[in-house]
C-alpha positions, 0 to 999 in steps of 0.5 A: 500500500502506498504511503500517505501523502500530506499535502502542503495545506495540511503541512501548514495546518500541522505547523500552525497547530505546533506554533499554537502549542509552542506559544501556549504550553511550550516546546514539548507540547508542540513536539508531542502534538506534531508527533501524535498527528504524524503518527496517526496519519502514518496509520493510513499506510497499512489501513487507508480506510481507517477513518470513516467517510465524512459525515457531511453529505457533500464531502462524503459524496466526494470521497472525503474521510476523516481521521480523528486525532485527539481534538484534531481531524485529519481530512483525507481521501483515497486518490488512485489508492493513495491516501492524500491528507488535505487538511488538519483542523481543530474539531470545533472548526466548521471546515467543509468550505476549506476543502477542495470542491472537485464537482 
């Protein structure tokens, strides 16, 4: 199974999350949250359908899945058998408009 690819927007999200934790709690917290997110995404390497289809009907119709990691949601979909992670959001954010619309 191909390794998951983390797209640029998702890498920026992870960096922003780490920066937030760095400012609020410190470097250990920033490193811990980054490691946890990356470790969770790495699970897609052996189980690409690990996350359920997204609950939003529009996102679901486009094949988006979500992988929950603590208070964060990694939004991804399979493209040619490769898990592509599009974005990483805090669970409280309404993020459906921030995802690519391929219709």
